[in-house]
Every structure is written in structure tokens, then in C-alpha cells.
NUNU-989446 format. One record per residue (C-alpha): residue number from 1; residue in three letters; x, y, z. Coordinates in steps of 0.001 Angstrom, whole numbers. Example, Ala and Ser with C-alpha at 12.3 -4.5 7.8 and 13.67 -1.06 7.14 Angstrom:
# NUNU-989446
R     k     r        c1        c2        c3
R     1   ala     12300     -4500      7800
R     2   ser     13670     -1060      7140
END
This chain:
# NUNU-989446
R     k     r        c1        c2        c3
R     1   met     14020     -8821    -11358
R     2   ala     17365     -7108    -11820
R     3   leu     16250     -4159     -9682
R     4   ala     15055     -6457     -6895
R     5   gln     18270     -8475     -7020
R     6   glu     20391     -5326     -6827
R     7   ala     18316     -4089     -3888
R     8   asp     18869     -7462     -2203
R     9   arg     22628     -7168     -2748
R    10   leu     22691     -3625     -1332
R    11   gly     20803     -4622      1804
R    12   phe     17452     -2938      1197
R    13   his     14720     -3899      3613
R    14   ser     11961     -4881      1182
R    15   val     10576     -4836     -2344
R    16   trp      6853     -4359     -2914
R    17   thr      4465     -5376     -5672
R    18   ser       982     -4136     -6474
R    19   glu     -2131     -5002     -8425
R    20   ala     -5108     -3206     -9947
R    21   tyr     -6947     -4998    -12746
R    22   gly     -3989     -6306    -14715
R    23   thr     -1095     -8334    -13334
R    24   asp     -1522     -9674     -9822
R    25   ala       661     -8885     -6803
R    26   val      1430    -12432     -5656
R    27   thr      3145    -13944     -8710
R    28   pro      5961    -11319     -8758
R    29   met      6411    -11792     -5008
R    30   ala      7064    -15498     -5520
R    31   trp      9474    -14872     -8384
R    32   ile     11395    -12205     -6475
R    33   ala     11626    -14399     -3374
R    34   ala     12959    -17273     -5486
R    35   thr     15749    -15154     -6991
R    36   thr     16859    -13282     -3842
R    37   ser     18138    -14368      -453
R    38   arg     17613    -11606      2146
R    39   ile     15235     -8900       993
R    40   arg     11663     -9078      2222
R    41   val      8828     -9304      -292
R    42   gly      5658     -7332       316
R    43   ser      2308     -6859     -1330
R    44   gly      1444     -3230     -1678
R    45   ile     -1349     -4095     -1928
R    46   met     -3266     -7353     -2296
R    47   gln     -6855     -6382     -3019
R    48   met     -9290     -7743      -472
R    49   pro    -12192     -8021     -2949
R    50   ala    -10030    -10311     -5105
R    51   arg     -9590    -13045     -2488
R    52   ser    -11394    -14458       496
R    53   pro     -9556    -14030      3826
R    54   ala     -8846    -17780      3822
R    55   ala     -7315    -17621       337
R    56   thr     -5082    -14735      1413
R    57   ala     -4009    -16558      4572
R    58   thr     -3058    -19739      2711
R    59   thr     -1191    -17717        73
R    60   val       775    -15858      2748
R    61   ala      1523    -19059      4659
R    62   thr      2799    -20745      1479
R    63   leu      4983    -17814       399
R    64   asp      6341    -17416      3913
R    65   leu      7366    -21069      4041
R    66   leu      9015    -20927       608
R    67   ser     10837    -17629      1284
R    68   gly     12034    -18424      4779
R    69   gly      9816    -15912      6559
R    70   arg     10327    -12882      4308
R    71   val      6703    -12014      3510
R    72   leu      5073     -8672      4385
R    73   leu      1334     -8567      3864
R    74   gly      -166     -5363      2503
R    75   leu     -3956     -5401      2253
R    76   gly     -6396     -2880       851
R    77   thr     -9969     -2522      -287
R    78   ser     -9058      -812     -3575
R    79   gly    -11734      1665     -4690
R    80   pro    -15425      1313     -5479
R    81   gln    -14782      1419     -9227
R    82   val    -12540     -1671     -9062
R    83   ala    -14369     -3466     -6239
R    84   glu    -17730     -3248     -7969
R    85   gly    -16689     -2897    -11599
R    86   trp    -13993     -5587    -11664
R    87   his    -14545     -7944     -8722
R    88   gly    -18319     -7636     -8617
R    89   gln    -18475     -6919     -4888
R    90   ala    -20260     -4156     -3045
R    91   trp    -18018     -1343     -1797
R    92   gly    -19922     -1285      1481
R    93   lys    -18047      -313      4645
R    94   pro    -14325      -643      3837
R    95   leu    -12969       -20      7353
R    96   ala    -15254     -2541      9025
R    97   arg    -14539     -5054      6252
R    98   thr    -10792     -4569      6718
R    99   arg    -10965     -5219     10453
R   100   glu    -12908     -8443      9923
R   101   tyr    -10633     -9526      7083
R   102   val     -7427     -9016      9066
R   103   ser     -8898    -10755     12106
R   104   ile     -9751    -13844     10044
R   105   val     -6305    -13957      8403
R   106   arg     -4630    -13747     11812
R   107   thr     -6834    -16472     13262
R   108   ile     -5877    -18791     10407
R   109   leu     -2137    -18097     10652
R   110   arg     -2058    -18528     14424
R   111   arg     -3611    -21972     14007
R   112   glu     -4779    -22057     17604
R   113   thr     -8419    -22931     16963
R   114   pro    -10561    -23919     13969
R   115   leu    -11785    -20880     12058
R   116   glu    -15159    -19554     13082
R   117   his    -16215    -15985     12418
R   118   his    -19669    -14441     12261
R   119   gly    -19572    -10759     11417
R   120   glu    -21260     -8155      9275
R   121   his    -19169     -8980      6198
R   122   tyr    -17958    -12560      6669
R   123   asp    -19887    -15558      7960
R   124   ile    -17670    -18637      8453
R   125   pro    -18867    -21359      8379
R   126   tyr    -21456    -19871      6049
R   127   ser    -25011    -20140      7336
R   128   gly    -26886    -17720      5107
R   129   pro    -29251    -18233      2160
R   130   gly    -28421    -21313       143
R   131   ala    -26234    -22892      2819
R   132   thr    -26272    -26696      2989
R   133   gly    -25492    -26789      6691
R   134   leu    -22545    -29098      6009
R   135   gly    -19831    -26535      6625
R   136   lys    -17785    -26864      9777
R   137   pro    -14936    -24850     11352
R   138   leu    -11587    -25858      9858
R   139   lys     -7948    -25309     10767
R   140   ile     -5272    -24691      8142
R   141   ile     -3539    -27978      7293
R   142   val        11    -26666      6967
R   143   his      1852    -25206      9943
R   144   pro      2676    -21561      9116
R   145   leu      6302    -20612      9637
R   146   arg      5243    -17596     11692
R   147   pro      2028    -17131     13641
R   148   glu      2210    -13376     12990
R   149   val      3002    -11887      9569
R   150   arg      3487     -8129      9455
R   151   ser       384     -6567      7925
R   152   thr         4     -3064      6565
R   153   ser     -2404      -992      4554
R   154   pro     -2412      2270      2607
R   155   arg     -3879      5427      4044
R   156   ser     -5588      8304      2275
R   157   gly     -8579      9356      4387
R   158   arg     -9035     10889      7814
R   159   arg    -11002      7939      9178
R   160   thr     -8486      5519      7712
R   161   ser     -5561      7133      9527
R   162   arg     -7399      6827     12842
R   163   ser     -8733      3316     12342
R   164   arg     -5916      1346     10691
R   165   pro     -3776       997     13861
R   166   arg     -6584     -1013     15439
R   167   ser     -5924     -3968     13146
R   168   gln     -2589     -3450     11375
R   169   thr      1079     -3564     12424
R   170   ala      2192      -904      9939
R   171   gly       865      1700      7557
R   172   tyr      2110      3484      4495
R   173   pro       474      6717      3360
R   174   ser       420      6705      -432
R   175   ser       996     10477      -501
R   176   ser      1850     12895      2263
R   177   arg      2352     16585      2839
R   178   pro      3509     17154      6432
R   179   ser      2998     20923      6223
R   180   ala      -730     20560      5543
R   181   pro     -2465     20989      8924
R   182   gly     -4991     18352      9815
R   183   ser     -4701     16277      6653
R   184   ala     -1295     14874      5798
R   185   arg        -6     13801      9175
R   186   pro     -1354     10411     10231
R   187   arg     -3323     10569     13448
R   188   pro     -3530      6992     14672
R   189   gly     -3967      7871     18320
R   190   gly     -7589      6759     18414
R   191   gly     -6753      3355     16987
R   192   phe     -3776      2896     19305
R   193   ala     -5908      3853     22286
R   194   arg     -8311      1048     21465
R   195   arg     -5369     -1368     21323
R   196   gly     -3988      -240     24675
R   197   gly     -1168      1896     23237
R   198   arg      1132      1918     20268
R   199   pro      2862     -1453     19770
R   200   glu      6638     -1201     19855
R   201   glu      6964     -2839     16435
R   202   trp      4396      -623     14661
R   203   asp      5864      1160     11621
R   204   leu      4825      4069      9433
R   205   ala      6475      4188      6009
R   206   pro      5134      6902      3710
R   207   leu      5697      6416        -1
R   208   val      8320      8963     -1111
R   209   pro      9294      8867     -4804
R   210   val     12939      9828     -5332
R   211   val     14635     10725     -8626
R   212   leu     18376     11433     -8733
R   213   gly     19688     14107    -11100
R   214   asp     21320     17522    -11323
R   215   asp     18295     19120    -13040
R   216   ala     15575     19491    -10416
R   217   ala     12971     20554    -12977
R   218   ala     13613     17443    -15074
R   219   cys     13315     15286    -11974
R   220   arg      9951     16807    -11107
R   221   asp      8772     16436    -14689
R   222   phe      9573     12731    -14461
R   223   leu      7258     12339    -11458
R   224   lys      4413     14609    -12556
R   225   pro      2769     12088    -14937
R   226   met      2419      9663    -12023
R   227   val       812     12373     -9891
R   228   ala     -1479     13314    -12762
R   229   leu     -2512      9703    -13307
R   230   tyr     -3534      9203     -9686
R   231   val     -5088     12608     -9045
R   232   gly     -6695     13026    -12445
R   233   gly     -7227      9552    -13814
R   234   met     -7812      7058    -10995
R   235   gly    -11276      6057     -9874
R   236   ala    -14657      7284    -11008
R   237   arg    -15213     10918    -11909
R   238   gly    -17217     11539     -8760
R   239   lys    -15174      9353     -6372
R   240   asn    -11385      9629     -6460
R   241   phe     -9627      9401     -3102
R   242   tyr     -6398     10856     -4510
R   243   thr     -8273     13892     -5836
R   244   ser     -9862     14412     -2424
R   245   leu     -6477     14044      -754
R   246   ala     -4875     16672     -3008
R   247   gln     -7757     19029     -2326
R   248   arg     -7342     18576      1429
R   249   tyr     -3692     19505       941
R   250   gly     -4834     22885      -418
R   251   phe     -4929     22188     -4162
R   252   glu     -8557     22699     -5156
R   253   ala     -8548     23846     -8774
R   254   arg     -5855     21677    -10384
R   255   pro     -7309     18273     -9415
R   256   arg    -10776     19406    -10519
R   257   arg     -9493     20613    -13890
R   258   ser     -7387     17480    -14386
R   259   arg    -10501     15311    -14009
R   260   thr    -12061     16994    -17059
R   261   ile     -9249     16110    -19470
R   262   thr    -10168     13065    -21544
R   263   ser     -8327     13490    -24867
R   264   arg     -5632     11197    -26250
R   265   asp     -2827     13256    -24708
R   266   ala     -4629     13319    -21345
R   267   arg     -1632     12335    -19228
R   268   ala       639     15011    -20662
R   269   arg     -2052     17671    -20351
R   270   arg     -2847     16687    -16765
R   271   ser       858     16820    -15889
R   272   arg      1078     20461    -16906
R   273   leu     -1559     21374    -14322
R   274   phe       653     20502    -11364
R   275   pro      3317     22681     -9706
R   276   thr      6772     22827    -11251
R   277   arg      8574     24451     -8337
R   278   ser      9221     23059     -4889
R   279   ser      7711     25292     -2218
R   280   thr      5739     25090       976
R   281   arg      2628     24701     -1190
R   282   ser      3976     21753     -3184
R   283   pro      2920     18299     -2031
R   284   ser      5806     15956     -1345
R   285   trp      4535     13647     -4071
R   286   ala      5162     16300     -6768
R   287   thr      8747     17161     -5861
R   288   ala     12085     15425     -6240
R   289   arg     15562     15872     -4885
R   290   ala     18537     16507     -7118
R   291   ser     21999     15061     -6578
R   292   pro     25246     16961     -7263
R   293   thr     26060     14670    -10192
R   294   gly     24263     12372    -12554
R   295   ser     20895     12553    -14306
R   296   pro     17403     11224    -13747
R   297   arg     17587      7437    -13671
R   298   gly     14039      6224    -14123
R   299   gly     12942      6877    -10577
R   300   arg     15351      4501     -8846
R   301   ala     15664      5331     -5203
R   302   ala     18804      5808     -3148
R   303   ser     17459      7148       109
R   304   arg     16675      5775      3547
R   305   arg     12975      5100      4060
R   306   ser     12322      6014       451
R   307   ser     10588      4190     -2352
R   308   cys     11234      3651     -6036
R   309   arg      8426      3234     -8459
R   310   pro      9767      2433    -11949
R   311   ala      7641      1433    -14921
R   312   ser      7051     -2025    -13454
R   313   arg      5295      -327    -10498
R   314   arg      7352     -2328     -8018
R   315   arg      8718      -500     -5020
R   316   cys     11899      -910     -3035
R   317   arg     12200       424       490
R   318   arg     14971       578      2995
R   319   trp     13738       810      6557
R   320   pro     15914      1202      9651
R   321   ser     17276     -2197     10573
R   322   ser     17551     -1561     14309
R   323   ser     15968       502     17051
R   324   ala     19188      2536     17307
R   325   glu     18985      3419     13630
R   326   arg     15298      4357     14004
R   327   glu     16135      6808     16773
R   328   ala     19082      8363     14937
R   329   pro     18357     11857     13597
END
């Protein structure tokens, strides 16, 4: 809470929470909103398999009313290991599911018509096996503070980068390497084309860990366990999107070797597999910047459009507050 309150005092744009299969993303958002006055609160992300679209919409509407319109909605499918192993839902077609999910949430928040949706993944009112036939289209009882809440989603795959702009108002790549041709740079042109062009308010905010210190090697060492955890420890052995992303960035051997480490000191051993020097072959997620003075401070960020990811896994971002600031070099 202290970090979020300090970010609020300094004028940061937003603070973000997350969830996997431990603490949820929504409870910290409510607590942060209750103890701050200006900073926006975002979910990065709320897992779609964990909640129906209607449950997400009512949660967002409630938080938005209580916070005075400070909610940013980050949605994601999570991975097949969590979707099927924790939530008991089929992984299926994540992009198609996301489009339907976002469409339903928007319909509810706009409150223009009673909710009725019949798609491949969601059937509302439900009319499938076991239905009583008593369901009818409903409209949310409360009046949402805003008919449109900014929605965003993470990006790690090629199809994701092209498809997300069709349904979202922002995106944040979880890891990026701009120098990697054809893989790191988001290519949302196809999605924008289907929407009739890029909306003026659409944002792209890549996650950029920043550690301040005068020892660059120590700063990188602080971040490497996080890289190792995602690339070497997340997801199933045969299906890890972060491993695939690192391999598309040109790192084939290290991610593959890191997946085979399963001993008690796995995280430390995985960390040693990743680069220790910043170069054109180092992904941006494995490097850190050093300041002229000071020492590493637990990953707290002090950079425009940057993110901090301390032990609590909450993130603070400062985005440009005006179009003039966005266009400034």
C-alpha cells in the first residue's frame, strides 16, 4: 500500500495488480483505490476463466463507482495449465473467446439494451443442454459511472498482436525486444484495419522493469530470477508462451535448458543461464539501467512509461498525461 500511495502522491498514472492461482487481482484494487485519491487502478490481468463476463462487468462497474472512475480493466485468458488445471475450463480458442468476452462486458456497461449474446463460447440467455427455458435478457441494475472502461490485454504471440486491437483499447506486451525483426514489435495493423483505423485513444504500454543502481551487473542480477521464472518455470513443459517468445527473440538454447532444471535451487540455476551483459542480443526484459548514484532498490521504477514489479507483483506505470507529452521525443 505504501508504494501505491507514494506513486499516487508523485502523480503516477496507474498501479496494476495481477492474479495467477493465489491472491486475486480485484481485492488489492479495491484497497488501493480506497487509500489513494488520483492514481488509476488496473487489473493486469483479471483471468477470464475465473469469472463470467457478467461477473467481470458488475465488478468493474462497482469498483468504478467507488473509485470515482479510476478503473482500468486488463483481461487475459491465462495459459492452458491454469485454465484447465485450476479453473476447470477448456483452453479452446483464446482469441475468439476474448473477443466475445469483451463484447459482452461492453454491452453490459453501456446499459443500452438487455444482454443477449449467442456465440461460439457464450450463450446468454443460456439455451443449451439442461436449460430450463426460464432465462431472459437482463440489464445491469446499477447505472455504471462510465459506459466505456479502458480495456487492455497482454501480448506474447504473433496472432495476439494482430488481433487484440479489434476488441481492446490498449495493450501491454509482457516482454519486448524491439531489435528482433518480426517478433517483438507489435503489429496491430490488421486489427486496426478491421476497426476502421487506429482509435485516437489506443495505447501501447510495454512492461519495462527498471532497477536503479550504480552497479549495472547487480541490477541485472536482480531481474534475472524473474526472467528465469517466466521463461523456465511458467506453464507446462511443452507449452510455455514465454519460452516461445524468448526463442523467437533469438535465444534458442537457454530457454530449452532452463526448462529441464527441476532441483531445489531451480530459480538460481535458471538465472545463471541468461545473459549478464547488455548487448544487441539481450532482450529488454533481462537488462536494467544504472543511475549515477544509489543502489538497487527492490525494482522500484522511476522512469516514464516504465513499470515496477516488486515482491508483491504489483506494477506502477506513468503514462503521458497529455497528447503533447505523448508526442514529445
